[in-house]
C-alpha positions as CSV (number, residue, x, y, z in Angstrom):
1,X,13.6,18.4,-36.0
2,X,17.2,20.2,-37.4
3,X,17.3,23.7,-37.2
4,X,18.0,25.6,-40.2
5,X,21.3,27.5,-40.1
6,X,19.3,30.9,-40.2
7,X,17.5,29.7,-36.8
8,X,20.7,28.9,-34.9
9,X,22.0,32.0,-36.4
10,X,19.2,33.3,-34.4
11,X,19.4,31.5,-31.4
12,X,22.4,32.7,-30.9
13,X,25.0,29.9,-32.0
14,X,26.5,29.2,-35.2
15,X,24.9,26.2,-37.1
16,X,27.8,24.7,-37.7
17,X,31.3,24.9,-35.6
18,X,34.4,26.1,-37.2
19,X,37.0,23.0,-36.8
20,X,38.9,23.4,-33.6
21,X,37.0,25.8,-32.0
22,X,35.6,24.3,-29.2
23,X,39.1,23.1,-28.2
24,X,40.8,26.1,-28.5
25,X,37.4,27.9,-26.9
26,X,37.9,25.8,-24.3
27,X,41.6,26.3,-23.8
28,X,41.2,29.8,-23.6
29,X,38.5,29.3,-21.0
30,X,40.2,27.4,-18.6
31,X,43.2,28.8,-18.8
32,X,41.4,32.7,-18.1
33,X,39.3,30.7,-15.7
34,X,42.6,29.3,-13.8
35,X,44.1,32.9,-13.8
36,X,40.8,34.2,-11.9
37,X,41.3,31.4,-9.9
38,X,44.4,32.4,-9.0
39,X,43.2,35.9,-8.0
40,X,40.6,34.6,-5.5
41,X,43.2,32.5,-3.8
42,X,45.2,35.7,-3.4
43,X,42.4,37.2,-1.9
44,X,40.4,34.8,-0.1
45,X,43.7,34.0,2.0
46,X,42.9,36.7,4.3
47,X,39.8,35.1,5.7
48,X,42.3,32.0,7.3
49,X,44.7,34.2,8.6
50,X,42.0,36.5,10.0
51,X,42.3,35.5,13.8
52,X,45.4,34.4,13.7
53,X,46.6,37.9,12.8
54,X,44.0,39.2,15.4
55,X,45.4,37.0,18.2
56,X,48.8,37.7,17.4
57,X,48.7,41.8,17.4
58,X,45.8,42.1,19.7
59,X,43.5,43.3,16.9
60,X,39.6,43.9,17.6
61,X,37.1,42.5,15.0
62,X,36.4,46.2,14.3
63,X,40.1,46.3,13.5
64,X,39.9,43.5,10.9
65,X,37.1,44.7,9.2
66,X,38.6,47.9,8.8
67,X,41.1,46.1,6.8
68,X,38.7,44.1,4.9
69,X,36.7,47.4,4.3
70,X,39.6,49.5,3.0
71,X,40.4,46.4,0.7
72,X,36.2,46.4,-0.3
73,X,36.4,50.1,-1.3
74,X,39.4,50.1,-3.2
75,X,38.3,47.5,-5.0
76,X,34.8,49.4,-5.6
77,X,36.9,52.0,-7.4
78,X,38.8,50.2,-9.1
79,X,36.3,48.4,-10.8
80,X,34.9,51.9,-12.1
81,X,38.2,53.0,-13.5
82,X,39.9,49.8,-14.6
83,X,36.9,48.5,-16.1
84,X,36.6,51.6,-18.4
85,X,40.7,51.5,-18.5
86,X,40.1,47.2,-19.9
87,X,37.4,48.1,-22.4
88,X,40.2,50.1,-24.3
89,X,43.4,47.9,-23.6
90,X,41.8,44.8,-23.6
91,X,41.1,42.1,-21.2
92,X,44.6,39.8,-21.8
93,X,46.6,42.6,-20.6
94,X,44.3,44.1,-17.7
95,X,44.5,40.5,-16.3
96,X,48.0,40.1,-16.5
97,X,48.5,43.9,-14.7
98,X,46.1,42.8,-11.9
99,X,48.3,39.5,-11.4
100,X,51.6,41.3,-11.7
101,X,49.9,43.6,-8.5
102,X,48.4,40.8,-6.8
103,X,51.3,38.8,-6.6
104,X,53.7,41.7,-5.5
105,X,51.1,42.7,-2.5
106,X,50.2,39.5,-1.0
107,X,54.4,38.8,-0.7
108,X,54.6,42.4,1.0
109,X,51.8,41.7,3.2
110,X,53.5,38.3,4.2
111,X,56.6,40.4,4.9
112,X,54.5,43.0,6.8
113,X,54.1,40.2,9.7
114,X,57.3,41.3,11.2
115,X,56.2,44.6,12.0
116,X,52.5,44.2,12.6
117,X,51.3,47.6,12.3
118,X,47.2,47.9,11.5
119,X,48.1,50.9,9.5
120,X,50.2,48.5,7.3
121,X,48.0,46.2,6.7
122,X,45.3,48.3,6.0
123,X,47.0,50.1,3.2
124,X,48.6,46.9,1.6
125,X,45.1,45.2,1.7
126,X,43.7,48.4,0.1
127,X,46.3,48.2,-2.6
128,X,45.7,44.4,-3.0
129,X,41.8,45.0,-4.4
130,X,42.5,47.9,-6.0
131,X,44.9,45.8,-8.7
132,X,42.3,42.8,-8.2
133,X,39.8,44.7,-9.4
134,X,41.9,44.3,-13.1
135,X,40.5,40.6,-13.1
136,X,36.7,40.9,-13.4
137,X,36.6,43.0,-15.7
138,X,39.2,41.2,-17.8
139,X,37.3,38.2,-17.3
140,X,34.4,39.3,-18.7
141,X,35.6,41.3,-21.6
142,X,37.4,38.0,-22.8
143,X,34.7,36.1,-22.6
144,X,32.0,38.1,-23.6
145,X,33.7,38.4,-27.1
146,X,34.1,34.1,-27.4
147,X,30.2,33.7,-26.0
148,X,26.8,34.2,-27.8
149,X,24.5,36.5,-26.6
150,X,22.0,33.7,-25.8
151,X,25.1,31.5,-23.9
152,X,26.2,34.8,-21.2
153,X,23.5,33.6,-18.6
154,X,25.2,29.9,-18.8
155,X,28.5,31.5,-19.0
156,X,28.0,33.3,-15.9
157,X,27.4,30.1,-14.2
158,X,30.6,29.1,-15.3
159,X,32.2,32.2,-14.1
160,X,31.1,31.5,-10.8
161,X,32.4,28.0,-10.3
162,X,35.9,29.4,-11.4
163,X,35.8,31.7,-8.6
164,X,34.6,29.0,-6.1
165,X,37.4,26.6,-7.7
166,X,39.5,29.4,-6.0
167,X,38.1,29.3,-2.6
168,X,37.8,25.7,-2.8
169,X,41.3,25.7,-3.0
170,X,42.0,27.9,-0.3
171,X,39.6,26.1,2.0
172,X,41.8,22.8,1.6
173,X,45.2,24.2,1.7
174,X,45.6,27.3,3.4
175,X,44.4,25.6,7.0
176,X,47.1,22.5,6.5
177,X,49.9,24.9,6.1
178,X,48.6,26.5,9.6
179,X,48.2,23.3,10.6
180,X,51.3,20.9,9.4
181,X,50.5,18.5,6.7
182,X,52.6,15.6,5.4
183,X,53.2,14.6,1.6
184,X,52.8,11.0,0.0
185,X,53.4,9.8,4.0
186,X,57.2,10.9,3.4
187,X,57.9,14.6,3.7
188,X,56.5,16.3,6.8
189,X,55.5,19.8,6.4
190,X,55.2,21.5,9.9
191,X,52.9,24.3,10.8
192,X,53.8,28.0,8.9
193,X,53.5,31.2,10.4
194,X,50.6,33.0,8.9
195,X,52.1,34.9,6.8
196,X,52.9,31.9,4.3
197,X,49.4,32.0,3.7
198,X,50.2,35.3,1.3
199,X,53.3,33.5,0.2
200,X,52.0,30.8,-1.4
201,X,49.0,31.8,-3.3
202,X,51.8,34.4,-4.8
203,X,53.7,31.8,-5.8
204,X,50.7,29.6,-7.5
205,X,49.8,32.9,-9.4
206,X,53.0,33.7,-10.7
207,X,53.2,29.9,-12.3
208,X,49.5,30.6,-13.6
209,X,50.3,34.2,-15.1
210,X,53.0,32.9,-17.3
211,X,51.3,30.3,-19.0
212,X,48.0,32.9,-19.3
213,X,50.5,35.1,-21.1
214,X,51.4,32.5,-23.4
215,X,47.9,30.9,-24.4
216,X,44.8,33.4,-23.8
217,X,43.8,35.2,-26.8
218,X,41.0,38.4,-26.3
219,X,38.9,37.7,-29.2
220,X,38.5,34.1,-31.4
221,X,39.2,36.3,-34.3
222,X,42.7,36.7,-33.0
223,X,42.9,32.4,-32.7
224,X,41.6,32.8,-36.4
225,X,38.0,31.8,-35.9
226,X,36.1,34.7,-37.9
227,X,32.0,35.2,-38.2
228,X,31.2,33.1,-35.3
229,X,27.7,34.6,-34.5
230,X,26.0,35.9,-37.4
231,X,23.2,37.9,-36.7
232,X,24.2,39.5,-33.2
233,X,24.7,42.9,-33.5
234,X,26.9,43.1,-30.7
235,X,29.7,40.4,-32.6
236,X,29.1,41.9,-35.9
237,X,32.4,44.3,-35.3
238,X,35.8,42.5,-34.8
239,X,37.1,45.0,-32.5
240,X,36.4,44.6,-29.0
241,X,37.6,47.9,-27.7
242,X,36.4,51.4,-27.6
243,X,36.8,55.0,-27.2
244,X,36.7,56.5,-23.2
245,X,34.1,58.7,-23.7
246,X,31.4,56.8,-25.4
247,X,31.7,53.8,-23.4
248,X,31.5,56.3,-20.4
249,X,28.5,58.1,-21.6
250,X,26.7,55.1,-22.9
251,X,27.0,52.5,-19.4
252,X,26.6,55.7,-17.2
253,X,23.4,57.0,-18.4
254,X,21.9,53.6,-18.2
255,X,19.3,53.6,-15.7
256,X,19.6,49.8,-15.4
257,X,23.1,49.8,-14.2
258,X,22.6,51.9,-11.3
259,X,19.5,49.4,-9.7
260,X,21.4,46.7,-10.5
261,X,24.0,48.3,-8.9
262,X,22.3,49.0,-5.9
263,X,20.7,45.6,-5.6
264,X,24.8,43.9,-5.9
265,X,25.6,46.0,-3.1
266,X,23.0,43.9,-1.0
267,X,24.6,40.9,-2.1
268,X,28.2,42.2,-1.3
269,X,27.2,42.9,1.9
270,X,26.0,39.6,2.5
271,X,28.9,37.5,0.6
272,X,31.5,39.1,1.9
273,X,29.8,38.7,5.9
274,X,29.9,34.8,4.7
275,X,32.9,34.6,2.8
276,X,35.3,36.6,5.2
277,X,33.9,35.7,9.3
278,X,32.7,32.2,8.6
279,X,36.0,30.7,9.6
280,X,36.1,33.2,12.7
281,X,32.4,32.6,13.3
282,X,32.8,28.4,13.7
283,X,36.1,28.8,15.7
284,X,35.0,31.4,18.2
285,X,30.9,30.3,18.7
286,X,31.2,26.2,17.9
287,X,35.2,25.8,18.7
288,X,36.0,24.1,15.6
289,X,39.5,23.2,14.4
290,X,40.1,24.6,10.7
291,X,41.6,20.9,10.1
292,X,38.7,19.2,11.6
293,X,36.1,16.9,9.8
294,X,33.2,19.7,10.0
295,X,35.2,22.3,9.4
296,X,36.5,20.6,6.4
297,X,33.4,19.6,4.7
298,X,31.9,23.1,5.2
299,X,35.1,24.5,3.5
300,X,33.9,22.1,0.6
301,X,30.2,22.6,0.4
302,X,30.4,26.1,0.5
303,X,32.1,26.6,-2.8
304,X,30.4,23.6,-4.3
305,X,26.8,24.9,-3.7
306,X,28.1,28.2,-4.7
307,X,29.2,27.2,-8.0
308,X,25.8,25.2,-8.4
309,X,23.9,27.8,-7.4
310,X,25.7,30.4,-10.2
311,X,25.3,27.8,-12.7
312,X,22.0,27.1,-12.2
313,X,20.3,30.6,-11.9
314,X,22.4,31.3,-15.0
315,X,20.9,28.4,-16.9
316,X,17.5,28.8,-15.8
317,X,17.1,32.9,-16.6
318,X,18.7,31.6,-20.3
319,X,16.2,28.5,-20.6
320,X,12.8,29.6,-19.0
321,X,12.9,33.5,-18.9
322,X,14.4,34.6,-22.1
323,X,17.3,35.5,-20.9
324,X,16.4,38.0,-18.3
325,X,17.9,38.1,-15.3
326,X,15.7,40.3,-12.8
327,X,13.1,38.0,-12.6
328,X,15.3,35.2,-11.2
329,X,17.3,37.6,-9.1
330,X,14.2,38.6,-7.4
331,X,13.2,35.3,-6.9
332,X,16.3,34.1,-5.1
333,X,16.7,37.2,-3.1
334,X,13.2,35.8,-1.8
335,X,14.5,32.7,-0.4
336,X,17.6,34.4,0.9
337,X,15.9,36.1,3.1
338,X,13.7,32.9,4.2
339,X,16.7,31.4,4.6
340,X,18.7,34.3,7.0
341,X,15.1,34.1,8.9
342,X,15.6,30.5,9.5
343,X,19.1,30.8,10.4
344,X,18.2,33.5,13.0
345,X,17.4,30.5,15.3
346,X,20.3,28.2,15.2
347,X,21.6,26.9,18.2
348,X,23.8,23.8,17.2
349,X,26.6,23.2,14.8
350,X,25.1,21.0,12.3
351,X,22.3,23.2,11.8
352,X,25.2,26.3,11.2
353,X,26.8,24.5,8.6
354,X,23.7,24.1,7.0
355,X,22.4,27.5,6.6
356,X,26.1,28.5,5.7
357,X,25.7,26.4,3.0
358,X,22.1,27.4,1.9
359,X,22.8,31.3,2.3
360,X,26.2,30.6,0.1
361,X,24.0,28.8,-2.7
362,X,21.2,31.9,-3.0
363,X,23.9,34.7,-2.5
364,X,26.1,33.3,-5.6
365,X,23.1,32.7,-7.5
366,X,22.7,36.5,-7.8
367,X,26.8,37.0,-7.6
368,X,26.7,35.5,-10.9
369,X,23.2,36.7,-12.2
370,X,23.5,40.8,-11.5
371,X,27.7,41.1,-12.6
372,X,28.4,38.8,-15.3
373,X,25.6,38.0,-17.0
374,X,23.7,41.5,-16.6
375,X,27.1,43.3,-17.3
376,X,27.0,41.4,-20.7
377,X,23.5,42.1,-21.5
378,X,24.1,46.1,-20.8
379,X,27.6,46.1,-22.4
380,X,27.8,43.6,-25.1
381,X,31.2,43.0,-26.3
382,X,32.6,46.1,-26.5
383,X,31.6,47.9,-23.2
384,X,31.0,44.9,-20.8
385,X,34.2,45.4,-18.9
386,X,32.9,49.3,-17.5
387,X,29.3,47.7,-17.4
388,X,31.0,45.2,-15.1
389,X,33.0,47.5,-13.3
390,X,30.1,49.7,-12.5
391,X,28.0,47.0,-11.1
392,X,30.9,45.3,-9.3
393,X,32.1,48.3,-7.7
394,X,28.6,48.9,-5.6
395,X,28.6,45.2,-4.6
396,X,32.2,46.0,-2.6
397,X,30.8,49.4,-1.9
398,X,28.2,47.2,-0.4
399,X,30.6,45.0,1.4
400,X,32.7,47.9,3.0
401,X,29.6,49.6,4.6
402,X,28.4,45.8,5.6
403,X,31.7,45.2,7.2
404,X,32.0,48.3,9.3
405,X,28.4,47.6,10.5
406,X,29.2,44.2,11.4
407,X,32.7,44.5,13.0
408,X,31.0,46.9,15.4
409,X,27.7,44.6,15.8
410,X,30.4,42.0,16.4
411,X,32.7,43.5,18.8
412,X,29.4,45.6,20.9
413,X,26.9,42.7,20.5
414,X,28.3,39.3,20.1
415,X,27.7,36.5,17.5
416,X,24.3,36.3,18.3
417,X,23.5,39.3,16.0
418,X,25.3,37.9,13.1
419,X,22.6,36.4,10.9
420,X,20.1,39.4,11.5
421,X,22.8,42.0,10.2
422,X,22.2,40.3,6.5
423,X,18.1,40.5,6.6
424,X,17.9,44.0,5.6
425,X,19.8,43.3,2.5
426,X,18.2,40.5,0.8
427,X,15.1,42.4,1.2
428,X,16.5,45.7,-0.3
429,X,17.7,43.5,-3.2
430,X,14.3,42.1,-3.8
431,X,12.6,44.7,-3.9
432,X,14.8,46.3,-6.7
433,X,14.8,43.3,-8.9
434,X,11.2,43.1,-8.6
435,X,10.8,46.7,-9.3
436,X,12.6,46.0,-13.1
437,X,12.0,42.5,-13.6
438,X,9.2,42.9,-16.2
439,X,11.8,44.3,-18.5
440,X,12.6,41.9,-21.5
441,X,16.1,44.1,-22.1
442,X,18.6,45.7,-19.8
443,X,20.3,48.2,-22.5
444,X,18.6,51.7,-22.4
445,X,15.7,52.0,-23.4
446,X,14.8,48.5,-23.5
447,X,11.6,47.0,-22.5
């Protein structure tokens, strides 16, 4: 049975899409996604340089955790500040500012290798965290305008896919830079110093930013498509910019923002423990080389299953829970906790790989649900950036606290306590999401 135009409008999608819209939206989405992918390339490079930096300068795991924690604190503070700013200046400008910043800082971080001072590394990586915080609010701001309210859970999965594309590229290219490789069987690239793990991503991000500047539009209206989402109050106003005071009051006084934010801190503590430390874990515990077959498979599987978790959780919340995120997130936190408990009994390298993959699936499921999807539900296209900034900030505050704890645990008790560190975060996340799972709306006063 064919839906009527009114029914289609109520479902959040126009009954007849204007000619060329799908192609133009796809181009916009792909370019924005590629820009954000390059952000991740300029952030996850640290995980692959971690051991090389520590070995060269004699830094402890607590020292390396200090560098990471500074990045996470700066990123979290930046999310709040830059999320609010992005709602005022627009997502495209915000992402270009962040791109220029992370390109510059990555170049400088490589140069800092000639001095090898912990304080300098910490300052620069903290600065990278701040400028990178323009990325997620800008990404979400742009796409909240291009997608219907009923498509945002699925979009959150796409958001997760673009993140993991950057991780996949990092997993493949960065170990090769350290080990050396051959291009087309003709050109031999010798092993490079770890500083090139920062210079090469900066070069790639520069190219992407130039394309982004010419291609991307903040809204479909700017591209010539008006009135796409009839019946959706969130899309009624074509202007996506808001007054700072209005945005601040609306988001800060919504209790749902802060419940989700604390749960997101739990996600961050586990997610970064995996993403930032898994290369070192497998190098030190199971003595794998980063160019070896098992490590390479792990490098493929972690972003692959993370993408699957991001997409599947968003689709399930849209399809079976009427776009409610909390019930799905609560269930995923419980599954995550069970998986981590089982991982504490790991002995073999193959089982360790399997459990890392499963943890990555669960933690990235809640990452996409509570970050982009819930933020867009709460803030709409006029306030999505600040809502995202508040929520995402806590992911990184949680990660910063977690890194300091984990660094101390690893220095004093070793890798045997690595998985035990993660369990309380899964439990708290499940409790918080269950407490609001009955609500049908995350907006202020919603039921």
